[in-house]
Structure formats: C-alpha cells, structure tokens
C-alpha distance (Angstrom), angle and dihedral (degrees) to the residues before:
residue distance angle dihedral
X1 . . .
X2 3.79 . .
X3 3.80 117.9 .
X4 3.80 103.1 -127.7
X5 3.80 126.0 -155.3
X6 3.82 108.4 -95.8
X7 3.80 101.0 172.3
X8 3.79 137.9 15.5
X9 3.81 130.1 -163.4
X10 3.79 119.9 -174.9
X11 3.79 114.7 -157.0
X12 3.80 126.0 -115.8
X13 3.78 129.5 -150.0
X14 3.82 116.3 -102.3
X15 3.82 141.4 137.9
X16 3.79 132.9 -106.6
X17 3.78 139.3 162.8
X18 3.79 112.2 26.0
X19 3.80 91.4 -21.2
X20 3.81 105.8 -50.0
X21 3.80 114.0 164.7
X22 3.79 108.2 -135.8
X23 3.80 144.2 150.6
X24 3.80 112.5 -106.4
X25 3.78 111.0 -152.6
X26 3.81 108.9 161.7
X27 3.80 126.1 27.2
X28 3.78 145.0 139.4
X29 3.82 92.6 -43.4
X30 3.81 94.3 58.0
X31 3.82 102.5 47.5
X32 3.82 95.4 106.4
X33 3.81 96.4 49.6
X34 3.81 96.0 41.2
X35 3.85 100.4 35.2
X36 3.07 122.6 -174.9
X37 3.82 90.6 21.9
X38 3.79 108.0 84.4
X39 3.78 112.6 172.7
X40 3.79 130.3 11.4
X41 3.79 119.3 -175.2
X42 3.79 123.8 178.7
X43 3.79 127.8 -155.0
X44 3.79 122.4 -154.6
X45 3.80 120.5 155.9
X46 3.79 141.4 128.3
X47 3.83 91.4 -162.4
X48 3.82 114.3 83.5
X49 3.80 88.9 -157.8
X50 3.80 86.6 71.8
X51 3.77 94.7 64.3
X52 3.83 117.9 7.7
X53 3.83 92.5 94.2
X54 3.78 82.0 73.0
X55 3.77 131.3 174.2
X56 3.83 108.7 -54.9
X57 3.81 121.1 -155.6
X58 3.82 110.5 -46.7
X59 3.83 138.1 155.3
X60 3.81 133.2 -106.7
X61 3.79 134.1 -176.9
X62 3.79 133.5 177.4
X63 3.82 99.0 18.5
X64 3.77 146.0 77.9
X65 3.80 120.4 -135.4
X66 3.79 124.5 -151.2
X67 3.79 115.1 -168.1
X68 3.81 117.1 -169.2
X69 3.80 126.2 -174.0
X70 3.77 121.9 -163.3
X71 3.79 87.3 178.6
X72 3.79 132.1 6.7
X73 3.80 138.1 34.6
X74 3.81 136.0 -90.7
X75 3.81 129.4 -170.5
X76 3.81 114.5 -146.6
X77 3.83 126.6 -161.2
X78 3.79 128.1 174.0
X79 3.80 144.0 177.0
X80 3.80 89.8 -96.6
X81 3.79 89.2 70.2
X82 3.79 95.0 -103.7
X83 3.79 119.9 149.2
X84 3.79 114.4 174.7
X85 3.79 141.2 142.5
X86 3.78 134.4 -142.7
X87 3.79 125.1 -157.7
X88 3.82 141.8 -173.9
X89 3.81 110.6 -20.6
X90 3.82 95.6 4.3
X91 3.80 134.7 112.4
X92 3.78 142.5 -162.4
X93 3.80 130.9 -143.1
X94 3.80 120.4 -153.6
X95 3.79 121.5 -175.0
X96 3.80 104.5 -160.0
X97 3.79 91.9 178.8
X98 3.80 112.5 151.9
X99 3.78 91.3 3.6
X100 3.80 141.3 -37.0
X101 3.78 139.0 173.0
X102 3.78 118.7 -149.6
X103 3.77 143.8 154.4
X104 3.80 130.5 -146.5
X105 3.78 116.8 -161.6
X106 3.82 117.6 -174.8
X107 3.81 113.8 -145.5
X108 3.82 125.6 -138.9
X109 3.81 111.5 -85.9
X110 3.79 140.6 158.3
X111 3.80 86.6 -102.7
X112 3.80 135.5 2.3
X113 3.82 108.7 -151.8
X114 3.78 124.3 162.5
X115 3.78 148.5 81.7
X116 3.76 143.9 -107.1
X117 3.80 117.9 -144.0
X118 3.81 126.0 -166.0
X119 3.80 112.8 -149.5
X120 3.79 117.6 -164.5
X121 3.80 121.1 -124.6
X122 3.84 118.7 -137.7
X123 3.82 113.4 -102.2
X124 3.80 93.4 -114.4
X125 3.82 91.1 59.3
X126 3.80 103.5 37.1
X127 3.81 95.3 96.2
X128 3.81 98.0 30.3
X129 3.81 98.1 48.8
X130 3.80 109.4 105.9
X131 3.81 117.3 -134.7
X132 3.79 110.2 -100.4
X133 3.80 137.8 175.1
X134 3.79 129.2 -162.8
X135 3.77 127.1 173.7
X136 3.81 110.6 -145.8
X137 3.78 99.8 -148.7
X138 3.78 129.1 -175.9
X139 3.80 98.1 -92.8
X140 3.82 88.9 58.0
X141 3.81 94.7 51.1
X142 3.79 114.3 88.7
X143 3.79 116.5 -148.3
X144 3.78 125.4 -152.1
X145 3.78 126.7 -165.6
X146 3.78 114.3 -129.9
X147 3.79 126.5 -162.6
X148 3.82 89.7 -104.0
X149 3.80 103.8 20.9
X150 3.80 140.2 -28.7
X151 3.80 141.4 -71.8
X152 3.82 124.8 -146.0
X153 3.81 118.3 -158.2
X154 3.82 105.3 -137.9
X155 3.82 96.6 168.9
X156 3.78 141.2 -11.8
X157 3.79 124.6 14.5
X158 3.80 137.9 -34.9
X159 3.80 124.0 -177.5
X160 3.80 93.9 -31.1
X161 3.82 95.7 -39.6
X162 3.80 122.0 112.7
X163 3.80 136.7 -149.4
X164 3.81 130.5 172.5
X165 3.80 109.7 -28.7
X166 3.79 129.2 -140.1
X167 3.79 111.8 -118.8
X168 3.81 97.0 -159.0
X169 3.79 102.1 25.7
X170 3.80 127.8 11.8
X171 3.80 116.3 -114.6
X172 3.78 126.2 -170.2
X173 3.78 108.9 -168.5
X174 3.83 122.6 177.1
X175 3.80 129.6 -177.1
X176 3.81 104.7 -150.7
X177 3.81 128.6 -169.1
X178 3.80 119.4 -168.5
X179 3.79 128.9 -173.6
X180 3.80 119.4 -127.8
X181 3.82 108.7 -65.9
X182 3.81 88.8 4.6
X183 3.79 123.2 138.7
X184 3.79 142.2 -168.4
X185 3.80 134.4 -168.0
X186 3.80 117.5 -146.9
X187 3.78 125.5 -160.7
X188 3.81 109.9 -129.3
X189 3.81 107.7 170.5
X190 3.79 128.1 167.7
X191 3.78 140.4 76.8
X192 3.81 121.8 -98.0
X193 3.80 89.8 24.9
X194 3.80 116.9 148.0
X195 3.80 109.4 -153.1
X196 3.79 131.6 175.2
X197 3.78 142.3 159.8
X198 3.79 130.7 -142.3
X199 3.80 121.1 -154.6
X200 3.79 99.5 -138.1
X201 3.83 95.9 171.4
X202 3.78 120.7 17.1
X203 3.79 134.8 -14.6
X204 3.81 126.0 -67.8
X205 3.77 143.3 -171.2
X206 3.81 109.0 -121.9
X207 3.82 117.6 -166.1
X208 3.80 88.2 -26.5
X209 3.82 97.4 -46.1
X210 3.81 123.3 109.4
X211 3.80 113.6 -123.0
X212 3.80 120.4 -169.0
X213 3.80 124.7 -137.5
X214 3.84 118.4 -77.1
X215 3.80 90.6 21.5
X216 3.80 131.6 131.8
X217 3.80 114.4 -142.7
X218 3.81 118.8 -164.8
X219 3.79 114.9 -147.8
X220 3.79 126.6 -142.3
X221 3.79 130.0 -139.5
X222 3.78 121.8 -51.5
X223 3.77 143.6 90.5
X224 3.81 106.1 -94.7
X225 3.79 142.0 29.8
X226 3.79 127.9 -157.3
X227 3.81 122.9 -149.4
X228 3.80 122.0 -167.3
X229 3.79 132.7 -177.1
X230 3.78 123.6 -141.9
X231 3.79 127.9 -149.5
X232 3.84 93.0 -38.0
X233 3.80 133.7 52.4
X234 3.81 113.8 -99.9
X235 3.80 141.0 -157.6
X236 3.79 114.1 -149.5
X237 3.79 133.0 174.8
X238 3.80 122.1 -140.2
X239 3.81 119.3 -160.1
X240 3.80 130.3 -179.5
X241 3.79 132.9 175.1
X242 3.81 141.0 144.3
X243 3.80 121.0 -72.2
X244 3.82 111.4 -120.0
X245 3.81 103.4 -164.9
X246 3.81 90.1 -156.4
X247 3.82 129.5 135.1
X248 3.81 115.0 -93.8
X249 3.81 122.6 -144.3
X250 3.81 107.3 -177.5
X251 3.75 131.9 175.4
X252 3.81 122.8 160.8
X253 3.82 111.0 -50.8
X254 3.83 96.0 -8.8
X255 3.81 126.7 83.0
X256 3.81 117.4 -175.5
X257 3.81 135.7 147.9
X258 3.81 102.6 -107.6
X259 3.80 138.9 35.0
X260 3.80 89.1 -120.8
X261 3.80 90.9 58.1
X262 3.79 90.1 52.8
X263 3.80 91.3 51.7
X264 3.80 89.3 49.7
X265 3.82 91.8 51.3
X266 3.81 94.8 51.6
X267 3.81 92.2 42.9
X268 3.80 88.0 54.9
X269 3.81 90.7 49.7
X270 3.80 88.6 54.6
X271 3.81 95.7 47.8
X272 3.80 96.8 40.4
X273 3.81 99.2 -111.9
X274 3.83 98.1 106.0
X275 3.82 95.8 106.1
X276 3.79 109.6 74.2
X277 3.79 98.0 -178.3
X278 3.79 111.8 68.6
X279 3.76 106.8 -127.0
X280 3.77 133.4 140.1
X281 3.77 120.8 -129.4
X282 3.78 110.6 -134.9
X283 3.78 128.6 -176.1
X284 3.79 101.7 -125.1
C-alpha cells in the first residue's frame, strides 16, 4: 500500500543563533503530526553574511541533532573536546542526551544548502544517554545509482545496506537526486513508522501529491512511497523513524517530557550542574 501525504508544512524565513537567516520548517507546533521529528531548519543562501555569525556555544538536552549539508561547510565544537568540520555532501550526528554544549559555525561558501533535524529521544533514555558526536564524512556514505538519479545513504538502512545507526531511535535518512521527470519507489515497511520527505531543492510529486520546494511532507501508513520530479532535477531528503507517542515539553534548546524536567534543566544550567558526563572542552 502506498504511503500517501497526510500533512505538509512549507518553511518560512526567520533567524536563529547569532543571526543566521534560515528556513524554519518544523517546530513546536508540529510535534504531534511529525513525532519523533521535532525541529527541521533548512539553509539556502549564496550570501555568507546570512549565516557566518553561526550558532555559538549553547546547550541541549533530550534530543539528537543531525545536520546535513548538500553544499557548504560547518565547523563543530563541543564540551567533549571535539573540533571537526563537515563539507559538501556530509553530515554530523550529535547526541545531546543528558546534556551537551556545542557550537556550529558555518564557513563562507559559494552556497550554503542543507538542513538540521532534531530527533527526539525516548523518555527512558533522555537522562541516561551519554553525549556523543560523529561526523558522517563522504567515505562513510554509500551511494546507489537509481534508474533516474542516485540515492546517498546518510544514516540507517537501505535495501540491506547500513550506515550510522541511531542508538536510542532508529533513523533512516536518504539524500536523493532525481533527473527531470525521474522517479523512484522506496520500500518503507513496518507499523508505527513515522516517515517524511523534505524538498531541499525543487518541487516533487510524492505518492501522487504535489509538494512545493522547502516543504516537509508527512507520510501515512503503507509499505512504499513514490517520488517524482517535474520539469527540473530535484534533491529531496527522506527520513523515517519510530513514532514515540510521548508528551513533549520543549523550551529553547531543551526537549523533555514534563514542565518540571524543563525547570530542572534550566536550574542546572544556572548552578553549573547541567553537564552530567565529566569532560573538559578544549579548543583544538
């Protein structure tokens, strides 16, 4: 059975971080429909002034972030002492878990094109998940030729092949390029699966429904999804995880399950006990 489009959210231009111009697609108003996907921001600019102010050191708790760049470069640093960069076609996975501080600083480029996704962590793991960073660089990303384009496996599984795996929630993430009028059918079996696509570059027809550029489209139940390009080539992201059906308490960079847990998190930020894993941040 075909997974039909049940919900669409087209992004709007806003600012975040230290003044980064971005397209906010998913947020606190879409958590029920897109569970366990929390936030989705897209970046698309040819003007470095739009983004080089970046996202200076800031905290997170209760989530994992996956940042993918089709084009551009970002330098990541965190309280674990990590300093690493990703470039065109690469991604990074940060498990904030019980508490992490990190910064993401986009570098000047001809074009900055990509997304950041926030993936929820199940309640039972939010405070036990250890902070973790992994850069998903090009030699880790498997590429598959399609009849009308190509598919890059950023995370999870595709037709028996595996990439980086989510420890707390599974995440299949594909970067798909289709030629003009090209199409692909993906197998997406399983109950309680939460699947969506995001039209990073260009519009698409998804399981028979037209989806404009810079739009997230949530898919319903079924076993397959079809993606078709129109008169122009497209780049589209496919993401699939498990629905949590848990309460969401979200304020700023922290996503927990109750208001009391949020208060605890910000109290710990104030008194210096937010980080649960002893680690020293070093500028490397």
